[in-house]
C-alpha positions in Angstrom: -28.5 9.7 -5.6 -26.3 7.6 -3.5 -24.2 9.2 -0.7 -20.9 7.7 -0.6 -18.8 8.8 2.5 -15.4 7.3 2.2 -13.7 4.0 1.2 -14.3 1.5 4.0 -12.0 -1.4 2.9 -10.0 -2.9 0.1 -9.2 -6.7 -0.4 -5.9 -8.3 -1.4 -6.2 -11.9 -2.7 -3.1 -14.2 -2.2 -2.0 -17.8 -2.3 -0.1 -17.3 0.9 -1.8 -15.3 3.6 0.9 -15.8 6.3 3.4 -14.5 4.2 1.4 -11.2 3.7 0.3 -10.9 7.3 4.2 -11.2 8.2 4.7 -8.3 5.6 1.8 -6.1 6.5 1.9 -6.5 10.2 5.8 -7.4 10.9 7.4 -5.3 8.0 5.1 -2.2 8.0 3.8 -2.3 11.5 0.1 -2.1 10.5 -2.1 -3.3 13.6 -4.8 -6.0 13.4 -8.2 -4.8 12.9 -9.7 -7.9 14.0 -8.1 -10.7 15.9 -6.0 -12.8 13.2 -6.5 -16.6 13.2 -4.5 -18.3 10.5 -6.5 -21.3 10.1 -9.5 -19.0 8.9 -7.4 -18.1 5.9 -7.7 -14.3 6.2 -6.7 -11.0 7.9 -7.8 -7.6 8.5 -5.4 -4.6 9.0 -6.4 -1.1 10.4 -4.5 1.4 8.2 -6.2 4.3 9.8 -8.9 5.4 7.4 -9.4 2.0 5.7 -9.4 -1.6 6.7 -7.3 -3.8 4.5 -8.2 -7.4 4.1 -6.1 -10.2 3.1 -7.9 -13.2 1.9 -6.8 -16.6 0.5 -7.1 -17.2 -3.1 -6.5 -20.9 -4.4 -6.7 -20.0 -8.1 -5.0 -18.4 -10.8 -1.6 -16.6 -11.3 -0.5 -13.3 -9.8 -0.9 -10.2 -11.8 2.6 -8.8 -13.7 4.2 -6.1 -11.3 3.3 -2.6 -12.3 5.9 0.2 -12.5 5.7 3.7 -11.0 5.4 4.9 -14.8 1.5 4.9 -15.5 1.7 4.8 -19.2 3.7 1.7 -19.1 1.0 -0.3 -17.0 -2.5 -2.0 -18.3 -5.6 -0.5 -16.9 -6.7 -1.6 -13.8 -5.9 -0.9 -9.8 -2.5 0.4 -9.7 -1.5 0.7 -6.0 -1.9 1.8 -2.5 -0.2 4.7 -0.8 0.5 5.0 2.9 0.8 8.5 4.3 4.0 9.3 6.3 5.1 12.5 7.9 8.7 12.2 7.0 9.6 10.5 3.6 13.3 10.0 4.4 12.8 8.7 7.8 10.2 6.2 6.1 12.7 5.2 3.7 15.6 4.5 6.0 13.1 2.4 8.1 12.1 0.4 5.3 15.5 0.0 3.4 16.6 -3.8 3.4 13.2 -4.8 4.3 11.3 -3.9 1.0 12.1 -4.3 -2.6 12.1 -0.8 -4.1 10.2 -0.2 -7.3 12.1 2.7 -8.1 16.1 3.5 -7.1 15.1 7.1 -5.8 12.4 9.2 -4.4 10.1 11.1 -6.8 8.3 14.2 -6.5 5.4 15.4 -8.2 4.0 19.0 -8.0 0.7 20.3 -9.4 0.3 24.0 -10.7 -2.0 24.6 -7.8 0.8 24.1 -5.4 -0.1 20.7 -4.1 2.9 18.4 -4.2 3.9 14.9 -3.1 7.1 13.2 -2.3 7.0 9.4 -2.4 8.8 6.2 -3.3 7.1 3.0 -4.7 8.0 -0.6 -3.2 6.6 -4.1 -3.6 4.8 -6.3 -1.2 5.9 -10.1 -1.4 3.3 -10.8 -3.9 4.2 -8.0 -6.1 1.5 -5.4 -5.4 3.0 -1.9 -5.7 2.7 0.3 -2.8 4.0 3.8 -2.0 5.1 5.6 1.1 4.2 9.2 0.4 4.7 12.6 2.0 1.7 14.5 0.8 1.7 18.5 0.9 -1.9 19.3 0.2 -2.8 22.0 2.4 -5.3 19.8 4.4 -5.0 20.0 8.1 -2.0 17.8 9.3 0.0 17.9 6.0 
C-alpha cells in the first residue's frame, strides 16, 4: 500500500499569471516559495503546509464561479481554505480588497463539537477561497 504523507502542492492555471501573483502575494501576503521571474510564466507560493503553484495556460475558458452552497455546484475541486487565528480581523483586513462570495460569515458545527467560522471570497480568476477560523481541538486551534 502506498504511504501518503500530506498534500505537497496544488496548481492553479490562469491566462494572467501577473494578476494572480499580485493577488496571492500582494493582497493575501503569501511569500514566494521559489524566486518569481515573470518571464517564466509561473509562480510558487508558500502557504505554510502546501506549495501553491500558479501556471500560465493559453487555452480554454475559466470554469464558472462556485458558490458557498455545495448542492448548487457541479462535481470537482471546490475551494481552498486559509487558516486564520481571528476571522473577524481577517475579514477587516480583506474588506475592500477581495470580492466576497457571501454577505456574512458562516458557522458550521459538527455533533462532535468541532466547529468552524469562515467566509468565502474569489480570487481575480473566480476561484473560490475561504478564510477560516477552525476549532478542531488540534494543537494551536
